[in-house]
C-alpha atoms as a printed R data frame, in Angstrom:
    type eleno elety resid chain resno      x       y       z
1   ATOM     1    CA   UNK     A     1 45.193   4.747  23.129
2   ATOM     2    CA   UNK     A     2 43.820   5.245  19.626
3   ATOM     3    CA   UNK     A     3 47.050   3.909  18.146
4   ATOM     4    CA   UNK     A     4 46.912   0.780  20.313
5   ATOM     5    CA   UNK     A     5 43.378   0.156  19.036
6   ATOM     6    CA   UNK     A     6 44.684   0.025  15.446
7   ATOM     7    CA   UNK     A     7 48.025  -1.644  16.165
8   ATOM     8    CA   UNK     A     8 46.786  -4.996  14.846
9   ATOM     9    CA   UNK     A     9 45.738  -3.410  11.545
10  ATOM    10    CA   UNK     A    10 49.075  -1.656  11.206
11  ATOM    11    CA   UNK     A    11 50.956  -4.950  11.607
12  ATOM    12    CA   UNK     A    12 49.068  -6.682   8.779
13  ATOM    13    CA   UNK     A    13 50.653  -6.669   5.348
14  ATOM    14    CA   UNK     A    14 48.868  -4.383   2.900
15  ATOM    15    CA   UNK     A    15 46.177  -5.961   0.736
16  ATOM    16    CA   UNK     A    16 47.308  -5.852  -2.858
17  ATOM    17    CA   UNK     A    17 44.664  -6.363  -5.490
18  ATOM    18    CA   UNK     A    18 45.596  -8.531  -8.438
19  ATOM    19    CA   UNK     A    19 45.435  -6.757 -11.788
20  ATOM    20    CA   UNK     A    20 43.232  -9.158 -13.728
21  ATOM    21    CA   UNK     A    21 44.307  -9.574 -17.368
22  ATOM    22    CA   UNK     A    22 41.456 -11.298 -19.130
23  ATOM    23    CA   UNK     A    23 41.297 -13.736 -21.978
24  ATOM    24    CA   UNK     A    24 37.812 -13.509 -23.470
25  ATOM    25    CA   UNK     A    25 37.133 -16.975 -24.865
26  ATOM    26    CA   UNK     A    26 34.440 -17.601 -27.485
27  ATOM    27    CA   UNK     A    27 33.468 -20.900 -29.116
28  ATOM    28    CA   UNK     A    28 30.788 -22.224 -31.436
29  ATOM    29    CA   UNK     A    29 30.557 -25.743 -32.829
30  ATOM    30    CA   UNK     A    30 29.259 -24.945 -36.288
31  ATOM    31    CA   UNK     A    31 29.942 -22.012 -38.546
32  ATOM    32    CA   UNK     A    32 27.088 -19.976 -40.082
33  ATOM    33    CA   UNK     A    33 28.070 -20.751 -43.656
34  ATOM    34    CA   UNK     A    34 29.714 -17.984 -45.663
35  ATOM    35    CA   UNK     A    35 29.633 -15.218 -43.057
36  ATOM    36    CA   UNK     A    36 32.929 -13.774 -41.894
37  ATOM    37    CA   UNK     A    37 31.829 -14.255 -38.279
38  ATOM    38    CA   UNK     A    38 28.971 -16.392 -36.933
39  ATOM    39    CA   UNK     A    39 26.002 -14.570 -35.391
40  ATOM    40    CA   UNK     A    40 26.553 -16.457 -32.145
41  ATOM    41    CA   UNK     A    41 30.234 -15.497 -32.113
42  ATOM    42    CA   UNK     A    42 29.291 -11.826 -32.561
43  ATOM    43    CA   UNK     A    43 26.721 -12.125 -29.771
44  ATOM    44    CA   UNK     A    44 29.196 -13.769 -27.395
45  ATOM    45    CA   UNK     A    45 31.762 -11.068 -28.203
46  ATOM    46    CA   UNK     A    46 29.256  -8.320 -27.294
47  ATOM    47    CA   UNK     A    47 28.264 -10.021 -24.015
48  ATOM    48    CA   UNK     A    48 31.924 -10.290 -22.977
49  ATOM    49    CA   UNK     A    49 32.663  -6.666 -23.912
50  ATOM    50    CA   UNK     A    50 29.638  -5.460 -21.908
51  ATOM    51    CA   UNK     A    51 30.784  -7.485 -18.909
52  ATOM    52    CA   UNK     A    52 34.193  -5.811 -19.020
53  ATOM    53    CA   UNK     A    53 32.577  -2.368 -19.115
54  ATOM    54    CA   UNK     A    54 30.846  -3.202 -15.816
55  ATOM    55    CA   UNK     A    55 34.038  -4.563 -14.211
56  ATOM    56    CA   UNK     A    56 36.832  -1.979 -14.408
57  ATOM    57    CA   UNK     A    57 39.019  -4.179 -12.188
58  ATOM    58    CA   UNK     A    58 39.415  -6.557 -15.152
59  ATOM    59    CA   UNK     A    59 41.676  -5.516 -18.014
60  ATOM    60    CA   UNK     A    60 41.116  -6.834 -21.538
61  ATOM    61    CA   UNK     A    61 44.047  -8.857 -22.852
62  ATOM    62    CA   UNK     A    62 42.755 -10.566 -26.006
63  ATOM    63    CA   UNK     A    63 39.872 -12.387 -27.674
64  ATOM    64    CA   UNK     A    64 40.313 -16.092 -28.369
65  ATOM    65    CA   UNK     A    65 37.780 -17.394 -30.882
66  ATOM    66    CA   UNK     A    66 37.215 -20.979 -32.000
67  ATOM    67    CA   UNK     A    67 34.427 -20.690 -34.573
68  ATOM    68    CA   UNK     A    68 33.393 -24.076 -35.912
69  ATOM    69    CA   UNK     A    69 35.105 -26.147 -33.193
70  ATOM    70    CA   UNK     A    70 33.419 -28.757 -31.018
71  ATOM    71    CA   UNK     A    71 33.369 -28.344 -27.270
72  ATOM    72    CA   UNK     A    72 33.946 -32.071 -26.802
73  ATOM    73    CA   UNK     A    73 37.682 -31.592 -27.189
74  ATOM    74    CA   UNK     A    74 40.109 -29.011 -25.878
75  ATOM    75    CA   UNK     A    75 42.311 -29.489 -28.940
76  ATOM    76    CA   UNK     A    76 41.215 -26.166 -30.487
77  ATOM    77    CA   UNK     A    77 43.587 -23.605 -32.049
78  ATOM    78    CA   UNK     A    78 42.624 -20.504 -30.086
79  ATOM    79    CA   UNK     A    79 42.067 -22.440 -26.875
80  ATOM    80    CA   UNK     A    80 45.672 -23.641 -27.175
81  ATOM    81    CA   UNK     A    81 46.847 -20.089 -27.870
82  ATOM    82    CA   UNK     A    82 44.944 -18.867 -24.807
83  ATOM    83    CA   UNK     A    83 46.513 -21.553 -22.628
84  ATOM    84    CA   UNK     A    84 49.983 -20.547 -23.873
85  ATOM    85    CA   UNK     A    85 49.202 -17.018 -22.665
86  ATOM    86    CA   UNK     A    86 47.962 -18.401 -19.340
87  ATOM    87    CA   UNK     A    87 51.129 -20.491 -18.847
88  ATOM    88    CA   UNK     A    88 53.357 -17.537 -19.770
89  ATOM    89    CA   UNK     A    89 51.617 -15.329 -17.201
90  ATOM    90    CA   UNK     A    90 50.181 -12.909 -19.767
91  ATOM    91    CA   UNK     A    91 46.631 -13.917 -18.768
92  ATOM    92    CA   UNK     A    92 45.333 -14.573 -15.246
93  ATOM    93    CA   UNK     A    93 41.576 -14.432 -15.885
94  ATOM    94    CA   UNK     A    94 39.449 -16.402 -18.361
95  ATOM    95    CA   UNK     A    95 35.938 -15.182 -19.148
96  ATOM    96    CA   UNK     A    96 33.303 -17.056 -21.158
97  ATOM    97    CA   UNK     A    97 29.626 -16.436 -21.863
98  ATOM    98    CA   UNK     A    98 28.711 -19.722 -20.160
99  ATOM    99    CA   UNK     A    99 30.264 -23.039 -19.223
100 ATOM   100    CA   UNK     A   100 29.171 -24.748 -22.450
101 ATOM   101    CA   UNK     A   101 31.217 -22.256 -24.499
102 ATOM   102    CA   UNK     A   102 34.318 -23.221 -22.513
103 ATOM   103    CA   UNK     A   103 33.851 -26.914 -23.172
104 ATOM   104    CA   UNK     A   104 31.364 -29.748 -23.146
105 ATOM   105    CA   UNK     A   105 33.654 -32.528 -21.967
106 ATOM   106    CA   UNK     A   106 32.797 -32.974 -18.298
107 ATOM   107    CA   UNK     A   107 36.073 -34.288 -16.901
108 ATOM   108    CA   UNK     A   108 38.446 -32.000 -18.821
109 ATOM   109    CA   UNK     A   109 36.327 -28.877 -18.188
110 ATOM   110    CA   UNK     A   110 36.341 -29.666 -14.464
111 ATOM   111    CA   UNK     A   111 40.079 -30.315 -14.510
112 ATOM   112    CA   UNK     A   112 40.761 -26.891 -15.997
113 ATOM   113    CA   UNK     A   113 38.267 -24.952 -13.872
114 ATOM   114    CA   UNK     A   114 38.686 -26.710 -10.520
115 ATOM   115    CA   UNK     A   115 42.323 -27.845 -10.606
116 ATOM   116    CA   UNK     A   116 44.571 -26.195 -13.177
117 ATOM   117    CA   UNK     A   117 43.285 -22.605 -13.066
118 ATOM   118    CA   UNK     A   118 43.360 -22.363  -9.254
119 ATOM   119    CA   UNK     A   119 46.875 -23.850  -9.208
120 ATOM   120    CA   UNK     A   120 47.997 -21.174 -11.678
121 ATOM   121    CA   UNK     A   121 46.166 -18.357  -9.880
122 ATOM   122    CA   UNK     A   122 43.760 -17.903 -12.787
123 ATOM   123    CA   UNK     A   123 40.309 -16.474 -12.137
124 ATOM   124    CA   UNK     A   124 37.529 -18.129 -14.177
125 ATOM   125    CA   UNK     A   125 34.209 -16.431 -14.936
126 ATOM   126    CA   UNK     A   126 31.189 -17.936 -16.728
127 ATOM   127    CA   UNK     A   127 28.875 -14.925 -17.008
128 ATOM   128    CA   UNK     A   128 25.451 -16.484 -17.656
129 ATOM   129    CA   UNK     A   129 26.062 -19.246 -15.138
130 ATOM   130    CA   UNK     A   130 26.920 -16.715 -12.421
131 ATOM   131    CA   UNK     A   131 30.195 -18.519 -11.769
132 ATOM   132    CA   UNK     A   132 33.257 -16.527 -10.677
133 ATOM   133    CA   UNK     A   133 36.112 -18.171  -8.800
134 ATOM   134    CA   UNK     A   134 36.900 -14.847  -7.110
135 ATOM   135    CA   UNK     A   135 33.472 -14.912  -5.461
136 ATOM   136    CA   UNK     A   136 32.677 -18.577  -4.943
137 ATOM   137    CA   UNK     A   137 30.027 -19.710  -2.542
138 ATOM   138    CA   UNK     A   138 29.162 -23.292  -1.671
139 ATOM   139    CA   UNK     A   139 26.157 -23.342  -4.033
140 ATOM   140    CA   UNK     A   140 28.282 -22.251  -7.010
141 ATOM   141    CA   UNK     A   141 30.979 -24.795  -6.178
142 ATOM   142    CA   UNK     A   142 28.409 -27.547  -5.883
143 ATOM   143    CA   UNK     A   143 26.618 -26.667  -9.132
144 ATOM   144    CA   UNK     A   144 29.704 -26.553 -11.366
145 ATOM   145    CA   UNK     A   145 30.130 -30.326 -11.805
146 ATOM   146    CA   UNK     A   146 26.403 -30.761 -12.461
147 ATOM   147    CA   UNK     A   147 26.324 -28.041 -15.127
148 ATOM   148    CA   UNK     A   148 29.404 -29.508 -16.805
149 ATOM   149    CA   UNK     A   149 27.820 -32.973 -16.731
150 ATOM   150    CA   UNK     A   150 24.636 -31.604 -18.330
151 ATOM   151    CA   UNK     A   151 26.708 -29.907 -21.058
152 ATOM   152    CA   UNK     A   152 28.527 -33.192 -21.703
153 ATOM   153    CA   UNK     A   153 25.244 -35.154 -21.824
154 ATOM   154    CA   UNK     A   154 23.668 -32.644 -24.221
155 ATOM   155    CA   UNK     A   155 26.546 -33.131 -26.621
156 ATOM   156    CA   UNK     A   156 26.328 -36.922 -26.442
157 ATOM   157    CA   UNK     A   157 22.545 -36.865 -27.013
158 ATOM   158    CA   UNK     A   158 22.934 -34.586 -30.027
159 ATOM   159    CA   UNK     A   159 25.599 -36.847 -31.502
160 ATOM   160    CA   UNK     A   160 23.372 -39.933 -31.117
161 ATOM   161    CA   UNK     A   161 20.439 -38.140 -32.778
162 ATOM   162    CA   UNK     A   162 22.570 -36.974 -35.704
163 ATOM   163    CA   UNK     A   163 23.942 -40.478 -36.318
164 ATOM   164    CA   UNK     A   164 20.418 -41.959 -36.077
165 ATOM   165    CA   UNK     A   165 18.974 -39.412 -38.528
166 ATOM   166    CA   UNK     A   166 21.710 -40.130 -41.083
167 ATOM   167    CA   UNK     A   167 20.677 -43.802 -41.341
């Protein structure tokens, strides 16, 4: 009788956990002058390393750093290198400090996070935004487009102010 009780469980295929190989992506729009690495870049690097220490199910693959590159475009050297590793299957998890570090262009950021990464089986984590595609709830899914829109708007407002101040 005990075996009959567990027969359904025995017929299910075993649950295999995915070994997550993480790209740790870091970006900052402006460099800090003559320093070898921007203070913000160093800070982001430490946040990502601490996150990995707390999540042993995620294996470090590589850091991808675009220091001095705008988030309004995805035409960034290390972002491209990271995406090559994603397409080749070397990376199946992308981790950033927050959504604004990933990108500030609303439509493209959403396309990557909501369309391309899921289609490729890539987990996406934005630590400070509490966003993890492996543990999505309806509130997180609903907030993503709004946060990306705010990041996009912030960038546009800053650009307008800079142009106005130069006149």
